[in-house]
C-alpha positions in Angstrom: 108.6 3.3 -277.6 106.4 0.7 -275.9 103.4 2.1 -274.1 102.8 0.7 -270.7 99.3 -0.6 -270.1 97.5 1.6 -267.5 95.7 -0.8 -265.1 95.5 1.3 -261.9 94.5 4.8 -261.1 97.9 5.4 -259.6 99.7 4.4 -262.8 97.3 6.6 -264.8 97.9 9.6 -262.6 101.7 9.1 -262.6 101.7 9.7 -266.4 101.0 13.4 -266.0 103.0 16.5 -265.1 103.2 17.0 -261.3 100.7 19.9 -261.3 98.1 17.8 -263.1 98.9 14.8 -260.9 98.0 16.9 -257.9 94.7 18.0 -259.4 93.8 14.4 -260.5 94.7 13.2 -257.0 92.4 15.8 -255.4 89.6 14.9 -257.8 90.1 11.2 -256.9 90.0 11.9 -253.1 86.9 14.1 -253.6 85.2 11.2 -255.3 86.3 8.7 -252.7 85.0 10.8 -249.8 81.7 11.4 -251.6 81.2 7.7 -252.5 82.9 5.7 -249.7 81.6 2.3 -251.0 82.7 2.8 -254.6 85.5 0.7 -256.0 88.2 2.1 -258.3 89.0 0.6 -261.6 90.1 1.6 -265.1 87.4 1.6 -267.7 87.8 3.0 -271.2 91.4 3.7 -270.3 90.6 6.2 -267.6 90.0 6.1 -263.8 86.5 5.0 -263.0 84.5 4.6 -259.8 82.0 1.8 -259.7 79.1 1.4 -257.3 76.5 -1.2 -258.5 77.4 0.1 -262.0 79.7 2.8 -263.4 79.4 5.8 -261.1 81.8 8.5 -262.6 85.0 8.6 -264.6 87.7 11.3 -264.7 90.7 12.0 -266.9 93.6 14.3 -267.3 94.3 16.3 -270.5 96.8 19.0 -271.4 94.5 21.9 -270.6 91.7 20.4 -268.5 90.4 17.7 -266.2 87.6 15.7 -267.8 84.8 14.6 -265.5 82.2 12.1 -266.7 79.2 11.7 -264.4 76.9 10.2 -267.1 74.2 12.3 -268.9 72.0 12.3 -265.8 74.7 13.8 -263.6 75.3 16.6 -266.2 71.6 17.2 -266.6 70.9 17.5 -262.9 73.6 20.1 -262.4 73.5 21.8 -265.8 73.0 25.3 -264.4 76.1 25.1 -262.3 78.1 23.3 -265.1 77.1 25.9 -267.7 80.2 27.9 -267.0 82.3 24.9 -268.4 82.7 23.2 -271.7 81.0 19.9 -271.9 78.9 17.5 -273.7 76.0 15.1 -273.0 77.9 13.1 -270.4 81.0 15.1 -269.7 82.4 18.4 -268.5 85.8 20.0 -268.8 87.4 21.8 -265.8 90.3 24.0 -267.1 93.5 23.2 -265.1 94.4 26.9 -265.0 91.2 27.7 -263.0 89.9 26.6 -259.6 88.5 23.1 -259.8 85.0 23.0 -258.3 85.6 20.1 -255.9 82.4 20.9 -253.9 80.4 20.6 -257.1 82.2 17.3 -258.1 81.3 16.0 -254.6 77.6 16.9 -255.0 77.4 15.3 -258.4 79.1 12.1 -257.1 76.6 12.0 -254.2 73.7 12.4 -256.7 75.1 9.5 -258.8 75.6 7.3 -255.7 71.9 7.8 -254.9 70.9 7.2 -258.5 72.9 4.0 -258.8 71.8 2.7 -255.3 68.1 3.3 -256.2 68.4 1.7 -259.6 70.1 -1.4 -258.0 67.3 -1.6 -255.4 64.6 -1.4 -258.0 66.2 -4.2 -260.1 66.5 -6.4 -257.0 62.7 -5.9 -256.3 62.0 -6.9 -259.9 64.0 -10.1 -259.5 62.3 -11.0 -256.3 58.8 -10.8 -257.8 
């Protein structure tokens, strides 16, 4: 069977069961609302939001939604994320539990600020 290349977030989400599609779509909308200037793309084969640089990634799995806000995003919210499985730059939200959309929103807003400040600093360096 030939595997279709995933090149949009819509085509990525469409490959999942309906229940998971709904969760992924809500995660996508949460990120969009929290980072209105960010652009959607596919990086590393998963949906990615970019603002100056990679902002956050998310992905669907059989039992969880993966959320990848970089190590700094995980570190900043580590206490709230401690209830979930995760690693240095990722967290797993089980699909059979309530997805913490408010927490996702706050992490995305933190990452927007981080990327915006980093971009401003690098512009200042170039001007000097």
